[in-house]
C-alpha positions as CSV (number, residue, x, y, z in Angstrom):
1,M,76.2,79.6,-173.8
2,S,79.3,77.7,-172.8
3,E,79.7,76.5,-169.6
4,A,82.4,78.5,-168.6
5,A,80.6,81.6,-169.5
6,S,77.7,80.5,-167.6
7,T,79.7,79.8,-164.7
8,R,81.0,83.6,-165.0
9,V,77.4,84.6,-165.3
10,A,76.4,82.7,-162.2
11,L,79.3,84.3,-160.2
12,A,78.7,87.8,-161.2
13,K,74.8,87.2,-160.0
14,S,76.0,86.1,-156.7
15,T,78.8,88.7,-156.2
16,T,76.4,91.3,-156.4
17,S,73.8,89.9,-154.0
18,R,76.4,89.0,-151.5
19,K,76.7,92.5,-150.8
20,T,73.2,92.9,-149.4
21,T,72.7,89.3,-148.3
22,R,73.8,88.3,-144.8
23,R,72.6,84.6,-145.5
24,H,73.0,82.6,-148.2
25,T,72.0,78.6,-147.7
26,P,71.5,76.4,-150.2
27,S,68.3,77.1,-152.4
28,A,66.7,73.9,-152.4
29,T,66.9,73.1,-148.7
30,G,65.9,72.4,-145.7
31,T,69.5,72.2,-144.4
32,T,68.0,68.8,-142.8
33,A,67.2,67.4,-145.6
34,L,70.2,68.0,-147.5
35,L,72.6,66.3,-145.0
36,L,70.4,63.4,-144.7
37,S,70.3,63.1,-148.3
38,L,74.3,63.5,-148.3
39,A,75.0,61.4,-145.5
40,P,75.3,57.8,-147.0
41,L,78.0,59.0,-149.3
42,L,80.0,61.2,-146.6
43,H,79.8,58.0,-144.6
44,E,81.9,56.1,-147.1
45,W,83.8,59.0,-148.3
46,V,85.1,61.0,-145.2
47,P,86.7,58.2,-143.3
48,R,88.9,57.7,-146.3
49,Q,90.2,61.0,-146.5
50,R,94.0,61.6,-145.3
51,W,92.7,64.8,-143.5
52,F,90.4,63.0,-141.4
53,A,91.4,62.6,-137.7
54,G,89.1,59.8,-136.4
55,K,90.2,57.1,-138.5
56,G,89.9,53.9,-136.3
57,Q,86.6,54.8,-134.9
58,P,83.2,54.3,-136.7
59,V,81.4,57.6,-138.0
60,T,77.8,57.3,-136.4
61,G,76.5,60.3,-137.4
62,F,76.8,64.2,-138.7
63,S,75.7,67.4,-137.7
64,L,75.3,70.8,-140.0
65,V,77.1,73.7,-138.6
66,A,76.6,75.5,-142.1
67,A,76.2,75.5,-145.6
68,T,76.7,78.1,-148.1
69,E,76.0,77.6,-151.5
70,I,78.7,79.5,-153.0
71,L,78.0,78.7,-156.7
72,P,74.3,78.4,-157.2
73,L,73.2,75.1,-159.0
74,D,71.7,75.7,-162.4
75,A,68.3,74.6,-163.1
76,A,69.3,72.6,-166.0
77,G,72.3,70.9,-164.4
78,T,74.6,72.1,-167.2
79,G,77.4,73.4,-164.9
80,P,78.7,73.0,-161.6
81,G,77.4,74.2,-158.4
82,L,79.9,74.3,-155.0
83,L,78.6,73.7,-151.9
84,H,80.5,74.8,-148.8
85,L,79.6,72.8,-145.6
86,L,80.9,72.9,-142.1
87,V,80.0,69.3,-141.0
88,R,80.5,68.0,-137.5
89,V,81.4,64.6,-137.4
90,H,80.6,62.0,-134.8
91,Q,82.0,59.2,-133.5
92,P,81.7,56.8,-129.8
93,D,85.6,57.8,-128.8
94,D,87.5,59.1,-126.3
95,R,90.2,61.1,-128.3
96,P,91.0,64.5,-126.9
97,A,88.4,66.4,-129.0
98,P,85.1,68.3,-128.3
99,A,82.6,66.2,-127.0
100,Q,80.1,67.2,-129.7
101,G,82.6,66.1,-132.4
102,D,84.9,67.5,-134.6
103,C,84.0,70.3,-137.4
104,Y,85.2,69.7,-141.1
105,Q,85.4,71.6,-143.9
106,L,83.8,70.4,-147.1
107,L,84.1,72.2,-150.5
108,L,81.5,69.4,-152.7
109,G,80.8,70.0,-156.4
110,V,77.6,69.4,-158.2
111,R,76.9,68.2,-161.4
112,A,74.1,66.6,-163.4
113,T,76.9,64.6,-165.3
114,L,80.7,64.5,-164.3
115,P,83.1,64.8,-166.9
116,P,85.4,62.1,-167.3
117,R,88.7,64.4,-166.3
118,L,86.8,64.6,-162.9
119,S,86.0,61.0,-162.2
120,D,89.0,60.3,-159.4
121,A,87.3,63.1,-157.4
122,R,83.9,61.4,-157.4
123,I,82.3,60.9,-154.2
124,G,78.8,59.6,-155.3
125,Q,75.2,60.0,-156.9
126,V,72.9,61.3,-154.5
127,T,69.8,59.5,-154.3
128,E,67.0,61.5,-152.4
129,G,66.9,65.0,-151.0
130,P,67.1,68.5,-152.7
131,L,70.1,67.0,-154.7
132,A,68.5,63.7,-156.2
133,G,70.3,62.8,-159.3
134,R,72.9,65.0,-158.9
135,T,76.7,63.5,-158.7
136,L,79.0,64.8,-155.7
137,Y,82.6,65.4,-155.9
138,E,85.5,66.9,-154.4
139,G,85.1,70.2,-155.5
140,L,88.8,71.4,-155.2
141,H,89.8,68.8,-158.0
142,D,87.8,71.0,-160.8
143,P,89.8,73.9,-162.2
144,R,86.6,75.6,-162.5
145,V,85.7,75.6,-158.7
146,A,89.3,76.6,-158.1
147,D,88.9,79.6,-160.4
148,L,85.8,80.5,-158.4
149,L,87.7,80.5,-155.1
150,L,90.5,82.7,-156.7
151,E,87.9,85.1,-157.7
152,R,86.0,85.4,-154.3
153,F,89.6,86.7,-152.8
154,R,89.8,89.1,-155.8
155,N,86.7,90.6,-154.8
156,P,86.3,90.3,-151.0
157,G,83.2,90.4,-149.0
158,S,80.7,88.5,-147.0
159,L,78.6,85.4,-148.2
160,G,76.2,84.3,-145.7
161,P,78.6,83.1,-142.7
162,L,81.5,83.1,-144.9
163,R,83.7,86.4,-145.2
164,F,86.6,86.5,-147.5
165,D,89.3,89.2,-146.9
166,R,92.3,90.6,-149.1
167,A,95.6,92.0,-148.2
168,G,97.2,92.5,-151.5
169,P,96.6,92.3,-155.0
170,I,95.6,89.3,-156.9
171,P,95.8,89.1,-160.8
172,P,93.3,87.2,-162.7
173,G,93.5,84.2,-164.9
174,L,95.9,82.0,-162.8
175,T,95.9,78.3,-163.6
176,P,94.9,76.0,-160.5
177,R,96.4,72.7,-159.7
178,V,95.6,70.3,-156.6
179,L,98.7,69.2,-154.4
180,D,98.8,65.8,-153.9
181,T,101.1,65.4,-151.1
182,E,99.7,63.8,-148.1
183,Q,98.7,66.2,-145.7
184,S,96.2,67.2,-142.7
185,N,94.7,69.7,-144.9
186,S,94.5,70.4,-148.8
187,S,96.2,73.0,-150.8
188,L,95.9,74.5,-154.5
189,V,98.6,76.4,-156.4
190,Y,97.7,79.2,-158.5
191,G,100.0,79.5,-161.4
192,D,103.3,79.8,-159.8
193,A,101.9,82.7,-157.6
194,F,99.8,81.6,-155.0
195,I,99.5,78.8,-152.8
196,L,95.7,78.2,-150.8
197,K,95.8,76.0,-148.0
198,I,92.4,74.7,-147.0
199,F,91.9,73.9,-143.5
200,R,90.0,70.7,-143.0
201,R,89.3,70.0,-139.3
202,V,88.4,73.7,-137.9
203,F,88.3,75.0,-134.7
204,P,86.8,78.5,-133.2
205,G,89.7,81.0,-133.0
206,T,91.9,82.3,-135.1
207,N,94.3,79.6,-136.6
208,P,97.9,80.4,-135.9
209,D,98.6,80.0,-139.8
210,L,96.8,83.4,-140.3
211,E,97.9,84.7,-137.6
212,L,101.5,84.4,-137.0
213,P,102.3,85.2,-140.7
214,L,100.1,88.3,-140.7
215,A,102.3,89.5,-137.2
216,L,105.5,88.4,-139.1
217,G,104.3,90.7,-141.9
218,R,103.6,93.6,-139.7
219,E,107.1,93.2,-138.4
220,G,108.9,93.0,-141.8
221,C,109.8,89.8,-141.3
222,R,110.8,88.0,-144.6
223,R,111.5,84.3,-143.8
224,V,107.6,83.8,-143.5
225,P,105.3,84.4,-146.7
226,A,102.6,87.0,-145.6
227,P,99.0,86.3,-146.6
228,V,97.9,87.9,-149.5
229,A,93.8,86.9,-148.9
230,W,91.9,84.4,-146.3
231,F,88.3,83.0,-145.5
232,E,86.7,82.8,-142.2
233,A,83.5,81.4,-140.9
234,T,81.3,83.3,-138.3
235,T,79.4,80.4,-136.9
236,S,80.2,80.7,-133.1
237,T,81.5,83.3,-130.7
238,E,84.7,83.4,-132.4
239,P,85.5,82.8,-136.3
240,L,86.8,79.7,-137.7
241,T,89.5,80.0,-140.1
242,L,88.6,78.4,-143.6
243,G,91.7,79.1,-145.6
244,V,95.1,81.0,-146.1
245,L,96.3,82.4,-149.7
246,Q,100.0,83.2,-149.4
247,P,102.7,83.9,-152.1
248,F,104.2,80.4,-153.7
249,L,107.9,80.2,-153.3
250,R,108.4,79.2,-156.9
251,G,111.5,77.0,-157.3
252,A,112.4,76.5,-153.4
253,E,113.3,73.2,-152.2
254,D,111.8,71.3,-149.2
255,G,114.2,71.2,-146.4
256,W,113.4,67.5,-145.7
257,Q,114.3,66.6,-149.3
258,L,117.4,68.1,-149.3
259,A,118.5,66.8,-146.0
260,L,117.6,63.3,-147.4
261,S,119.6,64.1,-150.7
262,A,122.5,65.3,-148.7
263,L,122.8,61.9,-146.8
264,A,122.2,59.7,-150.2
265,A,125.0,61.5,-151.7
266,G,127.3,61.8,-148.4
267,R,127.4,65.4,-148.4
268,D,127.1,67.1,-145.1
269,F,124.5,69.2,-144.3
270,V,126.0,71.6,-141.6
271,P,125.7,74.8,-143.8
272,E,122.3,74.5,-144.2
273,A,121.9,73.4,-140.7
274,H,123.5,76.8,-139.5
275,A,121.5,79.0,-141.9
276,L,118.3,77.3,-140.6
277,G,119.0,77.9,-137.0
278,R,119.6,81.6,-138.0
279,A,116.2,81.7,-139.9
280,T,114.6,80.3,-137.0
281,A,116.1,83.0,-134.6
282,E,115.1,85.6,-136.8
283,V,111.4,84.0,-137.0
284,H,111.5,84.0,-132.9
285,T,112.9,87.6,-132.6
286,A,110.2,88.9,-134.9
287,L,107.5,87.1,-133.0
288,A,108.5,88.5,-129.9
289,A,108.1,92.0,-131.0
290,A,105.0,91.5,-132.7
291,L,103.2,89.5,-129.9
292,P,103.2,89.7,-126.2
293,T,106.0,87.7,-124.3
294,P,104.6,86.8,-120.8
295,P,107.1,85.0,-118.4
296,L,106.7,81.1,-117.8
297,A,106.0,81.8,-114.2
298,H,105.5,79.2,-111.4
299,D,101.9,78.3,-112.2
300,R,102.6,77.8,-115.8
301,T,105.7,75.7,-115.7
302,R,103.8,73.4,-113.5
303,D,101.1,73.6,-116.1
304,L,103.6,73.1,-118.6
305,V,105.3,70.0,-116.8
306,A,101.6,68.5,-116.1
307,G,100.7,68.2,-120.0
308,M,104.1,66.7,-120.6
309,V,103.3,63.9,-117.9
310,E,99.8,63.5,-119.0
311,R,100.8,63.3,-122.8
312,L,103.5,60.6,-122.0
313,E,100.9,58.5,-119.7
314,A,98.3,58.6,-122.2
315,A,100.8,57.5,-124.9
316,A,102.1,54.8,-122.8
317,R,98.8,53.0,-122.3
318,A,98.5,53.3,-126.3
319,V,101.9,52.0,-127.0
320,P,103.2,49.3,-124.6
321,A,106.7,49.4,-126.0
322,L,106.9,52.9,-124.4
323,V,106.2,51.6,-120.8
324,P,109.6,50.7,-119.9
325,Y,111.0,54.1,-120.5
326,V,108.3,55.8,-118.4
327,P,110.2,56.6,-115.5
328,G,113.6,57.9,-117.1
329,L,111.5,60.2,-119.2
330,R,109.8,61.3,-116.2
331,T,113.2,62.6,-115.2
332,A,113.3,65.0,-117.8
333,F,109.9,66.6,-117.0
334,D,110.8,66.4,-113.1
335,A,114.1,68.4,-113.7
336,V,112.4,71.1,-115.2
337,A,109.3,71.2,-112.5
338,A,112.2,71.3,-110.0
339,L,113.9,74.3,-111.4
340,G,110.4,76.3,-112.1
341,D,110.0,76.1,-108.2
342,T,113.4,77.7,-107.5
343,Q,113.7,80.4,-110.6
344,C,111.7,83.2,-111.5
345,G,110.7,81.4,-114.9
346,W,111.8,80.9,-118.4
347,A,110.8,83.7,-121.0
348,A,108.0,82.5,-123.3
349,Q,106.4,83.9,-126.6
350,R,104.1,82.9,-129.9
351,V,106.5,80.1,-131.7
352,H,105.9,77.9,-134.8
353,G,104.9,74.8,-132.7
354,D,105.3,72.1,-135.2
355,L,108.9,72.8,-136.7
356,H,110.8,70.4,-138.7
357,L,112.7,70.1,-141.9
358,G,109.3,69.6,-143.6
359,Q,108.4,73.0,-142.8
360,T,111.3,75.0,-144.4
361,L,112.1,75.9,-147.8
362,R,114.9,76.8,-149.5
363,G,115.0,79.3,-152.5
364,A,117.5,79.3,-155.2
365,D,119.4,82.0,-153.6
366,G,120.0,79.7,-150.5
367,F,117.5,81.8,-148.4
368,W,115.4,79.9,-145.8
369,S,111.8,80.2,-145.3
370,L,109.6,79.0,-142.2
371,I,106.0,77.9,-143.7
372,D,102.7,76.1,-141.9
373,F,102.5,77.8,-138.5
374,E,99.5,75.8,-137.8
375,G,101.1,73.8,-135.2
376,E,100.4,70.4,-134.1
377,P,96.9,69.8,-135.7
378,A,96.1,67.2,-132.8
379,R,96.4,69.8,-129.8
380,P,93.8,72.1,-129.0
381,L,93.5,75.4,-130.6
382,P,94.1,77.6,-127.3
383,E,97.1,75.2,-126.5
384,R,98.6,76.1,-130.3
385,R,98.2,79.7,-129.6
386,A,99.3,80.1,-126.2
387,P,102.9,81.5,-125.6
388,Q,105.9,78.5,-125.3
389,P,109.5,78.7,-124.5
390,T,111.3,79.0,-128.0
391,V,113.3,75.9,-127.1
392,R,110.1,73.9,-128.2
393,D,110.8,74.8,-131.9
394,V,114.3,73.8,-131.5
395,A,113.5,70.5,-130.1
396,G,111.5,69.9,-133.1
397,M,113.9,70.7,-135.4
398,L,116.7,68.9,-133.3
399,R,114.5,65.6,-133.7
400,S,113.9,66.3,-137.7
401,F,117.7,65.7,-138.1
402,D,117.4,62.7,-136.3
403,Y,114.8,61.6,-138.2
404,A,116.5,62.4,-141.6
405,A,119.8,60.6,-140.2
406,R,117.6,57.4,-139.1
407,S,115.6,57.6,-142.5
408,H,119.3,56.5,-144.3
409,H,120.7,53.5,-144.4
410,P,122.9,52.8,-142.9
411,W,122.1,55.0,-140.0
412,N,124.4,58.1,-139.7
413,A,124.5,59.0,-136.3
414,E,127.6,61.6,-136.8
415,W,125.7,63.2,-139.6
416,A,122.7,64.0,-137.2
417,A,124.9,65.1,-134.4
418,R,126.7,67.8,-136.7
419,C,123.3,69.1,-137.8
420,R,122.2,69.7,-134.5
421,A,125.3,71.7,-133.3
422,A,125.0,73.5,-136.4
423,Y,121.6,74.5,-136.0
424,C,122.2,75.6,-132.2
425,E,125.4,77.5,-133.3
426,G,123.3,79.2,-136.1
427,Y,120.4,80.2,-133.8
428,A,122.7,81.2,-131.1
429,R,124.6,83.6,-133.6
430,A,121.2,85.5,-134.7
431,A,119.5,85.2,-131.4
432,G,122.6,86.1,-129.1
433,A,121.5,83.2,-126.9
434,D,122.5,79.3,-127.3
435,P,119.2,77.0,-127.1
436,R,121.7,74.7,-125.5
437,A,122.2,77.0,-122.4
438,D,118.7,75.6,-120.7
439,P,119.6,71.8,-121.2
440,E,116.9,70.9,-118.6
441,L,114.3,72.8,-121.0
442,L,115.4,71.4,-124.4
443,R,115.7,68.2,-123.0
444,A,112.0,68.0,-121.4
445,H,110.6,69.4,-124.9
446,E,112.6,67.4,-127.1
447,T,111.0,64.3,-124.7
448,D,107.7,65.6,-125.0
449,K,108.2,65.6,-129.0
450,A,109.6,62.3,-129.3
451,V,106.5,60.8,-127.1
452,Y,104.1,62.6,-129.6
453,E,106.2,60.7,-132.7
454,V,105.7,57.7,-130.9
455,L,102.0,58.0,-130.6
456,Y,102.1,59.3,-134.0
457,E,103.9,56.5,-135.8
458,A,102.2,53.8,-134.0
459,R,98.8,54.9,-135.0
460,N,99.5,55.9,-138.5
461,R,103.0,54.6,-139.7
462,P,104.0,51.6,-137.7
463,D,107.3,50.9,-139.8
464,W,108.5,54.2,-138.7
465,L,108.0,53.3,-135.1
466,P,111.9,52.4,-134.2
467,V,112.7,56.1,-135.4
468,P,111.1,58.1,-132.4
469,M,111.6,54.8,-130.3
470,A,115.6,55.2,-130.7
471,A,115.2,58.6,-129.3
472,I,113.3,57.7,-126.5
473,Q,115.9,55.2,-125.5
474,R,118.8,57.8,-125.7
475,L,116.8,60.4,-123.6
476,A,115.4,58.0,-121.1
477,A,118.8,56.9,-120.2
478,A,120.0,60.7,-120.3
479,P,121.4,62.1,-116.8
480,A,118.7,63.8,-114.9
């Protein structure tokens, strides 16, 4: 029997058994023995991954949250096995994370012998425990494993703590490929039909990247691809969203690359920015119709400002270059606090949460779509799911135009200014309200975003630090 045929047989058996089995853990286990045997390899591999959030601090240990054998290991070792692990990573640091450590999702392929085509995905050879002698590798790079995941979505149901759900038809036989772009998650594209986002760092509660596109789909909003399928884990009081399958927008171009191309060619980007503003307003309108819109009352305004001040102070401790600008930046937050005490409050609703040019796609027909509703991964999930003023998204996009202009040499400040104005005008045309009508709130959110960028660039891309620092200088000098 060929490797492909043997895998199909194993999958069929597993698919049948999952309908009656509530738990499905690695057959050789002691899960404790399994994790102990994999820990030496994970100690080396996990910190090197782009999606690992704990860079700069040593990994002191792992604890197993859940283990599921999605594809059983055959005794002969002729075919691949697939282990799904939820692993808590422990580090001795003071990052704003759960005290017990961050939880990560791992999809580990296991083979007796690794084919040359998968050599780049190799993690290492297990030397002891239930998988002794087998080779461990990043399973998503194996087309056979990727096929298996799609088949799980085509035949939804439960497999141990994992649950696969489907909202639309999924044809078989789609060729998978891994997207190699640097990101905090992992993505697989199936043919030209679907893209599967695998969340790596996972939290209890529904991920906004599933929750919000589902809500927008119910409202008939075409600006956001509606989820076709998804899977979750039920290992705590709330589900952990693990992955979302959405339509792949074939031929669509990334907004960030389009902006850089326009700058390089000396072209204006005003029509595109205007259309993006309109698209953003349409998404906000649909979210307001689909989900609650509580007002930003006095106590919530104080909490909002307190969070901004706390992030500013933390960033200044980490990035000394920020310290001279702290007093000027604080005036932006103080202005919002003062207004919050004298008026009934601003409107709040669910928003994108991390909107920038790289989270937008333009189709061949010029139609703009918004993607990646996960929010800023560094922020706690309850905060990302909380209603916010819509200017938070607007501020993110305004900062993105500035980033694009600063990335071009020489810096084209007028290009950014025209884009920012056109975006707000397009937004106002669709929403009926101009985001610049609340200058204090907009400035505070743009300041908060620039502070976030300073901390991110200092930690991850020091060469980019001058970009947000230029905005910090401007915002700190703005009149209160």
